[in-house]
C-alpha positions as CSV (number, residue, x, y, z in Angstrom):
1,M,102.9,90.9,35.8
2,R,103.2,91.4,39.6
3,M,107.0,91.8,39.3
4,H,106.8,94.3,36.4
5,G,110.1,95.7,35.1
6,S,111.8,96.7,38.4
7,G,111.0,93.4,40.1
8,L,112.2,91.4,37.1
9,E,115.3,93.4,36.9
10,D,116.0,92.8,40.6
11,A,115.6,89.1,40.1
12,F,118.1,89.1,37.2
13,K,120.6,91.0,39.3
14,R,120.2,88.7,42.3
15,F,121.1,85.8,40.1
16,G,124.1,87.6,38.7
17,F,122.9,88.1,35.1
18,A,124.0,91.8,35.2
19,D,127.5,90.9,36.4
20,T,130.5,88.9,35.3
21,F,132.5,86.7,37.5
22,T,136.2,86.2,37.8
23,G,138.0,82.9,37.5
24,E,139.4,80.6,34.9
25,I,136.4,80.9,32.5
26,Q,136.1,84.1,30.5
27,E,132.5,84.7,29.5
28,S,130.4,86.9,27.3
29,R,128.3,89.4,29.1
30,C,124.6,88.7,29.2
31,H,122.4,91.0,27.2
32,L,119.5,92.2,29.3
33,P,116.8,94.5,28.1
34,K,116.3,98.0,29.6
35,F,113.7,96.9,32.1
36,G,112.5,100.4,32.9
37,E,111.6,101.0,29.3
38,L,109.6,97.8,28.7
39,G,105.9,97.7,28.3
40,D,103.8,94.9,29.7
41,G,104.1,92.6,26.7
42,D,107.9,93.0,26.5
43,T,108.2,92.4,30.3
44,A,106.3,89.2,30.0
45,Q,108.5,88.1,27.1
46,A,111.7,88.8,29.1
47,G,110.2,86.9,32.1
48,I,110.0,83.7,30.0
49,G,113.4,84.2,28.4
50,Q,112.3,85.7,25.1
51,G,112.6,89.2,23.5
52,E,115.9,91.1,23.9
53,L,117.3,88.7,26.5
54,L,120.4,86.8,25.6
55,V,122.3,84.5,28.1
56,T,124.8,81.7,27.7
57,P,124.3,78.0,28.4
58,L,126.9,78.4,31.2
59,R,124.7,81.0,33.0
60,M,121.7,78.7,32.7
61,A,123.7,75.8,34.2
62,M,124.7,78.1,37.0
63,L,121.1,79.0,37.6
64,A,120.0,75.4,37.7
65,S,122.9,74.7,40.1
66,A,121.8,77.4,42.5
67,Y,118.4,75.7,42.9
68,A,120.1,72.4,43.7
69,N,122.6,74.1,46.0
70,G,120.2,75.9,48.4
71,G,120.2,79.2,46.6
72,K,124.0,79.5,46.4
73,M,125.7,80.3,43.1
74,M,129.2,79.0,42.7
75,V,132.1,80.2,40.6
76,P,132.4,77.8,37.7
77,Y,135.7,76.2,36.8
78,L,136.9,73.8,34.1
79,V,139.4,71.6,35.7
80,D,138.7,69.7,38.9
81,E,142.3,68.5,39.4
82,V,145.6,68.2,37.6
83,I,147.5,64.9,38.3
84,S,151.1,64.3,37.5
85,P,152.2,61.1,35.6
86,Q,153.3,59.7,39.0
87,G,149.8,60.2,40.3
88,L,150.5,63.2,42.5
89,V,147.8,65.9,42.6
90,I,149.5,69.1,41.4
91,R,146.4,71.3,41.6
92,K,142.9,70.8,42.9
93,A,140.1,73.2,42.4
94,S,138.5,74.7,45.4
95,P,134.7,75.3,45.0
96,A,133.9,78.9,45.9
97,K,130.6,80.6,46.4
98,W,129.9,83.5,44.1
99,R,126.7,84.8,45.6
100,D,123.5,84.0,47.5
101,A,120.9,84.3,44.8
102,T,117.8,83.1,46.7
103,T,116.7,81.6,50.0
104,E,117.2,77.9,50.7
105,Q,113.4,77.5,51.0
106,R,112.7,79.1,47.6
107,A,115.5,77.1,46.0
108,A,113.9,73.9,47.3
109,L,110.5,74.9,46.0
110,I,111.8,75.7,42.5
111,S,113.9,72.5,42.5
112,G,110.8,70.6,43.2
113,F,109.0,72.3,40.4
114,M,111.9,71.4,38.1
115,E,111.8,67.8,39.2
116,N,108.1,67.7,38.3
117,V,109.0,69.0,34.8
118,V,111.1,65.9,34.3
119,E,108.7,63.5,36.0
120,N,105.4,64.8,34.5
121,G,106.1,67.5,32.0
122,T,108.1,68.6,28.9
123,G,111.4,67.4,30.3
124,G,110.5,63.7,30.5
125,A,113.1,62.8,27.9
126,A,115.8,63.6,30.6
127,A,114.4,61.2,33.2
128,V,116.8,58.5,34.4
129,S,115.4,55.6,36.5
130,G,116.8,55.7,40.0
131,L,118.3,59.2,39.8
132,R,116.8,62.6,40.8
133,V,116.8,64.8,37.7
134,T,115.4,68.3,37.6
135,G,115.1,70.5,34.6
136,K,113.3,73.1,32.5
137,T,112.8,73.0,28.8
138,G,112.9,76.2,26.7
139,T,112.6,77.3,23.1
140,A,114.7,80.2,21.8
141,E,113.4,82.1,18.9
142,N,115.5,82.0,15.8
143,S,114.9,84.6,13.0
144,S,116.9,82.5,10.5
145,G,115.4,79.1,10.9
146,A,113.8,76.6,13.2
147,E,113.8,77.5,16.9
148,H,116.6,76.3,19.2
149,G,115.7,73.9,22.0
150,W,117.1,74.4,25.5
151,F,117.1,72.2,28.6
152,M,118.8,73.1,31.8
153,G,118.8,71.3,35.1
154,T,120.6,69.1,37.6
155,A,121.0,65.4,38.4
156,Q,122.3,63.7,41.5
157,V,124.9,61.4,40.1
158,Q,127.2,59.2,42.3
159,G,126.6,61.4,45.4
160,R,127.1,64.8,43.8
161,H,124.9,67.4,42.1
162,V,125.7,67.9,38.4
163,A,124.3,70.9,36.7
164,F,124.0,71.3,32.9
165,A,122.5,73.4,30.1
166,V,122.0,71.9,26.7
167,I,121.1,73.9,23.6
168,V,120.4,72.1,20.3
169,E,120.2,74.6,17.4
170,N,117.4,74.5,14.9
171,C,115.7,71.4,16.6
172,G,112.4,73.2,17.4
173,S,111.9,71.8,20.9
174,G,113.4,71.7,24.3
175,A,112.4,68.1,24.6
176,V,115.2,67.3,22.0
177,A,117.7,69.0,24.3
178,A,116.3,67.1,27.3
179,A,117.1,63.8,25.5
180,V,120.7,65.0,25.0
181,A,120.9,65.8,28.7
182,R,119.8,62.3,29.6
183,R,122.6,60.8,27.5
184,L,125.1,63.1,29.4
185,I,123.6,62.0,32.8
186,L,123.9,58.3,31.8
187,A,127.5,58.7,30.7
188,L,128.4,60.4,34.0
189,N,126.6,57.7,36.0
190,D,128.5,54.9,34.2
191,R,131.9,56.3,35.0
């Protein structure tokens, strides 16, 4: 509760949840609560991703990526490169920084916590022997059925950081989504 409404609102703004980015991906705007109007209970709920807060899996992947990338959030893109039938690169994406969301030190600290979630906590189903995998499980309330399971994180695969967010509807647990993330990581590692 030390952050209360204004501190929590500032954190959401620093990580870009109040803004949209430009680029080849069109996104839905995140739904944030009116932080100044929240009581203590609703503030606590928003702080753990519950209540009136709605974000996309893309935003959660971007958040995870920022922790693996020294606090920098990058503009997402879909296509890395376009190659002609003759093998010529017609277009290659140029990674671009969107914003500095946090300090390099804080990003490293959170990334370490997320690695611990995979090694010793609820994200163990995402662990891949020999690879550094970080993550955080989550459970999204669902008024019409079983809760949705979330898992967001990163993996170091073949010399690069890969960020992901997995949501499995009506599965009841973030551990189920972590197992799906593991399959994605293994597929990328086998390429």
